[in-house]
C-alpha positions in Angstrom: 80.1 30.7 -0.2 80.5 26.9 -1.1 81.7 26.3 -4.7 78.5 24.2 -5.7 76.2 27.1 -4.5 78.3 29.8 -6.2 78.2 28.1 -9.7 74.4 27.7 -9.6 74.1 31.3 -8.6 76.0 32.5 -11.5 74.4 30.0 -13.9 70.9 31.4 -12.7 72.2 35.1 -13.0 73.4 34.5 -16.5 70.2 32.8 -17.5 72.0 29.6 -18.4 69.2 28.1 -16.1 66.1 29.8 -17.1 62.3 29.5 -16.4 61.0 29.9 -12.7 60.6 26.2 -12.4 64.0 25.2 -13.8 65.5 28.1 -11.4 63.8 26.5 -8.3 64.5 22.9 -9.2 68.2 23.9 -9.5 68.2 25.7 -6.1 66.8 22.4 -4.4 69.3 20.3 -6.3 72.2 22.5 -5.2 71.1 22.5 -1.6 71.1 18.9 -1.7 74.7 18.6 -3.0 75.6 21.4 -0.5 74.1 19.5 2.6 76.6 16.5 1.8 79.7 18.8 2.1 78.6 21.6 4.4 80.6 22.2 7.8 77.5 22.2 10.2 78.4 20.5 13.7 74.9 20.2 14.9 71.2 20.3 13.7 70.6 23.8 14.4 73.9 24.9 12.5 72.9 22.8 9.6 69.4 24.3 9.3 70.9 27.8 9.4 73.8 27.0 6.8 71.0 25.5 4.4 68.7 28.5 5.0 71.6 31.0 4.4 72.5 29.1 1.0 69.2 28.8 -0.1 68.5 32.7 0.4 71.6 33.5 -1.4 70.5 31.5 -4.4 67.2 32.8 -4.4 68.5 36.3 -4.8 70.0 35.4 -8.1 67.2 36.6 -9.6 64.9 38.5 -7.5 61.8 38.6 -9.8 61.1 34.9 -9.5 59.6 33.9 -6.3 59.3 30.2 -6.7 63.1 29.7 -5.9 62.5 31.3 -2.5 59.6 29.2 -2.0 61.5 26.0 -2.5 63.9 27.3 0.3 60.8 28.1 2.5 59.3 24.6 1.9 62.6 23.0 3.0 63.4 25.2 6.0 60.0 25.0 7.1 60.0 21.3 7.3 63.7 21.1 8.8 62.7 23.4 11.7 59.5 21.3 12.3 62.2 18.3 12.9 65.2 20.1 14.4 65.0 17.4 17.0 66.5 15.0 14.7 70.3 14.7 15.0 72.6 15.7 12.1 72.9 12.7 10.0 69.0 12.0 10.3 68.5 15.5 9.5 70.5 15.4 6.5 68.6 12.2 5.2 65.3 14.1 5.8 66.3 16.9 3.8 67.1 14.4 0.9 63.6 13.1 1.3 62.1 16.7 1.3 63.8 17.5 -1.9 62.5 14.2 -3.5 59.0 15.2 -2.2 59.4 18.6 -3.6 60.3 17.2 -7.0 57.4 15.0 -7.0 55.1 17.9 -6.0 56.2 20.0 -8.8 56.0 17.1 -11.5 52.5 16.1 -10.3 51.5 19.8 -10.5 52.8 20.2 -14.0 50.8 17.0 -15.2 47.6 18.7 -13.8 48.3 22.0 -15.3 48.9 20.4 -18.6 45.5 18.7 -18.3 43.6 21.8 -17.6 45.4 23.6 -20.2 44.7 21.2 -22.9 40.8 21.5 -21.9 40.9 25.1 -22.9 42.2 24.5 -26.4 39.6 24.0 -29.1 39.8 22.9 -32.8 40.6 25.5 -35.5 41.9 28.1 -32.9 44.7 30.4 -33.2 46.7 30.6 -30.0 49.2 33.4 -29.2 51.9 32.8 -26.7 55.0 34.9 -25.7 58.6 34.1 -24.8 59.5 30.6 -23.9 57.3 28.7 -21.1 58.0 25.2 -20.9 54.5 24.6 -19.2 52.9 26.2 -22.2 54.9 24.3 -24.6 53.9 21.0 -22.9 50.1 22.1 -22.9 50.4 22.6 -26.6 52.3 19.3 -27.4 49.9 17.5 -25.5 46.9 18.9 -27.3 48.4 18.2 -30.3 48.8 14.4 -29.4 45.1 14.2 -28.4 44.2 15.3 -32.0 43.1 18.8 -31.6 43.9 20.9 -34.7 45.3 24.5 -33.9 47.9 26.9 -34.9 50.2 28.9 -32.8 51.6 32.5 -33.2 54.8 32.8 -31.2 56.7 36.2 -30.5 60.5 36.4 -31.1 61.1 37.9 -27.8 63.8 40.6 -27.9 66.4 41.0 -26.5 67.5 37.4 -25.8 65.1 35.7 -28.5 63.9 33.2 -26.2 60.9 33.0 -28.7 63.0 31.1 -31.0 63.6 28.4 -28.8 59.6 28.1 -28.6 59.3 28.1 -32.3 61.8 25.5 -32.4 60.2 23.2 -29.8 56.7 23.7 -31.6 58.0 23.1 -35.0 59.9 19.8 -33.8 56.4 18.6 -32.3 54.8 19.5 -35.6 52.6 22.1 -34.5 51.9 24.7 -37.0 53.8 27.9 -35.7 54.2 31.5 -37.0 56.7 33.8 -35.6 56.0 37.5 -35.2 58.5 40.0 -34.5 57.5 41.5 -31.1 56.6 44.9 -32.7 54.3 43.4 -35.2 52.2 41.4 -33.0 49.8 44.3 -32.4 49.0 44.4 -36.2 47.6 40.8 -35.7 45.9 41.3 -32.5 44.2 44.5 -33.8 42.7 42.7 -37.1 45.2 44.3 -39.6 45.6 40.6 -41.1 43.3 38.2 -41.9 44.3 36.1 -38.8 41.9 36.2 -35.7 43.5 35.2 -32.6 41.2 33.3 -30.2 43.2 33.3 -26.9 46.6 34.1 -25.5 48.4 31.5 -23.2 51.5 32.5 -21.5 53.5 31.8 -18.5 54.6 33.8 -15.6 57.6 34.2 -13.2 55.8 35.7 -10.2 52.4 36.2 -8.8 51.2 38.8 -6.2 48.3 38.4 -3.7 45.8 40.3 -5.7 46.0 38.2 -8.8 48.4 40.2 -10.9 51.5 38.7 -12.4 55.0 39.4 -13.7 56.0 37.7 -17.0 58.7 38.4 -19.6 59.1 41.9 -20.9 56.3 42.6 -23.7 53.8 40.7 -21.8 51.9 44.0 -20.5 51.3 45.3 -24.0 50.0 42.1 -25.1 47.7 41.8 -22.1 46.5 45.5 -22.7 45.7 44.7 -26.6 44.1 41.3 -25.6 41.9 43.0 -23.0 40.9 45.9 -25.5 40.0 43.3 -28.4 38.3 41.2 -25.9 40.4 38.2 -26.3 41.0 35.8 -23.7 44.4 35.8 -21.8 45.3 32.7 -19.7 48.4 32.2 -17.6 49.7 28.7 -17.3 51.7 28.4 -13.9 52.5 26.6 -10.9 50.7 28.0 -8.2 53.9 28.0 -6.2 55.1 31.2 -8.2 53.1 33.3 -5.6 55.1 36.1 -4.0 53.2 35.7 -0.8 54.7 38.9 0.7 53.6 41.1 -2.4 50.2 42.3 -1.8 50.2 43.7 -5.1 52.7 44.3 -8.1 54.2 47.3 -6.5 55.9 45.1 -4.2 57.5 42.9 -6.7 61.2 43.9 -7.9 61.6 43.9 -11.5 65.1 42.7 -12.7 67.2 45.2 -14.8 69.7 43.5 -17.2 72.9 44.6 -19.0 72.4 47.1 -21.8 74.8 45.0 -23.8 71.9 42.3 -24.1 70.3 45.0 -26.3 72.9 46.6 -28.1 76.6 45.1 -27.4 78.4 48.1 -29.3 76.0 50.8 -28.6 77.1 54.5 -29.2 78.8 56.0 -26.1 76.6 57.9 -23.7 73.3 56.1 -25.1 71.2 55.1 -22.3 69.3 51.9 -22.5 66.4 50.3 -20.3 66.8 46.4 -20.5 64.0 45.4 -17.8 63.5 41.9 -18.3 59.9 41.4 -16.9 56.6 43.4 -17.3 53.8 43.5 -14.7 50.5 42.4 -15.7 47.3 43.7 -13.6 44.8 41.1 -12.4 42.1 42.8 -14.7 43.7 41.9 -17.9 44.0 38.3 -16.8 41.0 36.0 -17.8 42.3 33.1 -15.5 45.4 31.0 -14.2 45.7 27.6 -15.3 47.3 25.9 -12.2 47.4 22.6 -10.6 44.7 23.8 -8.4 42.3 24.5 -11.2 41.5 26.9 -13.8 41.0 30.2 -11.5 40.0 33.6 -11.7 42.7 36.2 -10.4 40.5 36.9 -7.4 40.2 33.3 -6.2 44.0 32.3 -6.6 45.5 33.8 -3.3 42.8 32.1 -1.0 43.2 28.9 -3.0 47.0 28.8 -2.6 46.9 29.6 1.0 44.8 26.6 2.0 46.6 24.4 -0.4 50.3 25.3 0.7 49.9 26.5 4.3 53.8 26.0 5.0 54.2 29.4 2.6 52.2 31.4 5.4 
């Protein structure tokens, strides 16, 4: 495989590039660079090489379908224009990638707008892990003069929640960090703090409106459901796994035990699943570029808005 593609693959695998949207954009950027140097002799071979390289990159983290969806977007439109000669097809690919970047940027701005509309003054909002879109919603709400507090989890074992805390403090948003195992004490009223809503990101969505997010998310969703606290998922609709009718069809990435305990005792088994599955029944709504949608509304809306996926 080409060195450009290999580097991005390993950067994604090692979480040097993290977050579903960032991964998808890095895949598109890598394919743009690869297109300039690939050895294809004709248009059909070029499409095949782009598809092969794109599929390879999308497998770096299989739980995140947005990377696969950007490849589908590019390959679908390339095949629709396979009559073009090779130089013009390469130019067309570059324009497609620019179009995809614009699509993602415009979608994110709409998600932020929709998310800010949900935040009320004097609310306590709980978030988990590090979701760039969630951070941007909170920052924009602060800019608009809304007064609220955030509670964020540390998110073991890679501590992505520390990045969330750093981003929030930098934006002068009041934040309290919670060790993962203590968050339930807050949700179940063992402190004087009342959490008004949860806003989290996600990495994959199944057709039934369920989703996958960072490990620890299921417990938060179950606790919120039990306490009747709304749980919103802020996400690009393009994180849909259109082949997954439900969560059982989504593969959950299992990562190295050394992330949990680098020098663990010999013969100790460690499970290190990177993601949790959240059933649709625990999700109040999705904050997307297509609107704030109930889980049962999501698939039909995505299908009508992005027909090239299906």
